[in-house]
C-alpha positions in Angstrom: 232.7 161.2 103.6 232.5 164.5 101.7 234.4 167.2 103.5 234.7 170.9 103.0 238.1 172.6 103.9 238.4 176.3 104.4 241.0 178.7 105.7 240.1 180.3 109.0 241.3 182.5 111.8 239.2 180.9 114.5 240.1 177.6 116.1 237.5 175.8 118.1 238.6 174.5 121.5 238.1 170.9 120.5 240.5 171.4 117.6 243.1 173.2 119.8 243.1 170.2 122.2 243.5 168.0 119.1 246.5 170.0 118.0 248.1 169.4 121.5 247.6 165.6 121.0 249.8 165.9 117.8 252.3 168.2 119.5 252.3 168.3 123.3 254.2 171.6 123.5 251.6 174.4 124.0 254.3 177.0 123.2 255.1 175.3 119.9 251.4 174.9 119.0 250.7 178.6 119.7 253.7 179.7 117.7 252.7 177.6 114.8 249.1 178.9 114.9 250.4 182.5 114.9 252.7 181.9 111.9 250.7 179.5 109.8 247.7 179.4 107.5 245.0 177.4 109.3 242.5 175.2 107.5 239.6 173.4 109.1 237.8 170.4 107.7 234.0 170.1 108.2 231.2 167.8 107.1 227.6 169.2 107.3 228.9 171.9 109.7 230.6 169.5 112.0 234.3 170.1 112.7 236.4 167.1 111.8 240.0 168.2 111.6 242.6 170.9 111.2 245.9 171.5 109.4 248.5 174.2 110.0 250.6 175.2 107.0 253.7 177.4 107.6 255.7 179.0 104.9 259.5 178.2 105.0 260.5 180.2 102.0 258.6 181.7 99.0 259.0 178.3 97.3 258.6 175.9 100.3 255.9 175.3 102.9 255.6 172.9 105.8 252.7 171.1 107.4 253.4 171.8 111.1 250.4 170.2 112.5 247.6 167.9 111.2 245.0 166.5 113.4 241.6 164.8 113.0 239.3 164.5 116.0 239.4 161.0 117.5 235.8 160.0 116.6 236.4 160.8 112.9 239.8 159.0 112.5 240.1 156.0 110.2 237.6 157.4 107.7 240.1 158.9 105.2 239.7 162.5 106.4 243.5 163.1 106.9 244.1 161.9 103.3 241.5 164.3 102.0 243.0 167.1 104.0 246.4 166.3 102.6 245.1 166.1 99.1 243.5 169.5 99.5 246.8 171.0 100.9 248.9 169.5 98.1 246.6 171.1 95.5 246.4 174.4 97.4 250.3 174.5 97.7 250.6 173.8 93.9 248.0 176.5 93.1 250.0 178.9 95.3 253.3 178.2 93.4 255.1 176.3 96.1 257.8 173.9 94.8 258.2 171.7 97.9 255.9 170.7 100.7 257.5 169.3 103.9 256.2 167.6 107.0 258.1 166.4 110.1 257.0 163.7 112.4 258.4 161.4 115.1 260.1 158.1 114.3 257.6 156.3 116.5 254.6 157.9 114.5 254.0 154.8 112.4 250.5 155.7 111.2 251.5 159.2 110.3 254.6 158.0 108.3 252.4 155.6 106.4 249.9 158.3 105.6 252.5 160.8 104.3 254.2 158.2 102.2 250.8 157.0 100.8 250.3 160.7 99.7 253.6 160.8 97.9 256.0 162.2 100.5 259.5 160.7 100.7 262.0 160.6 103.5 264.3 163.6 103.4 266.4 163.7 106.6 266.4 162.6 110.2 267.1 164.9 113.2 268.6 162.7 115.9 267.5 163.5 119.5 265.2 166.3 118.3 262.5 165.4 120.9 265.0 164.8 123.6 266.6 168.2 123.1 263.5 170.2 122.4 260.8 168.8 124.8 261.0 169.0 128.5 259.1 165.8 129.2 259.7 162.4 127.7 257.2 161.5 124.9 256.0 157.9 124.7 254.3 156.8 121.5 253.4 153.3 120.5 255.1 152.1 123.7 258.4 153.6 122.6 260.3 156.7 123.7 260.2 159.3 121.0 263.7 160.6 120.3 264.2 161.4 116.6 262.3 163.5 114.1 262.0 162.6 110.5 261.4 165.2 107.7 259.5 164.1 104.7 259.3 166.0 101.4 257.0 166.2 98.5 258.1 167.8 95.3 255.2 169.7 93.8 256.5 170.0 90.2 
């Protein structure tokens, strides 16, 4: 599927709901939207997915949310979005690209590693300490957060 990815200020409601699937904290999602560059993926005018990219330092940026609408998952769209963001980050002179995900997010960890990211650190009990409600994913309680890193040199 050929997709177009562009930076935007407007987030359709369907994509906002999709962001909350990736991160159930509305407060965190809203904060990330406010402080991130937002890119939307489309095909023939149809919205497919979204990615939020937040600058850490002048040399480092972080993917704080990546979501593809359910009906378009499994078609390589997330890989295409990541490929675009990697190229965009390199073109904008970032040296490192980070992403954090849960230790029970098996598909996401596979995707990021497939795109060249490597495990960088683990934050024990991140989801226990930072989220009011328990998060169950893949029939496991999500507790720890993994940070992955991609060197862009």
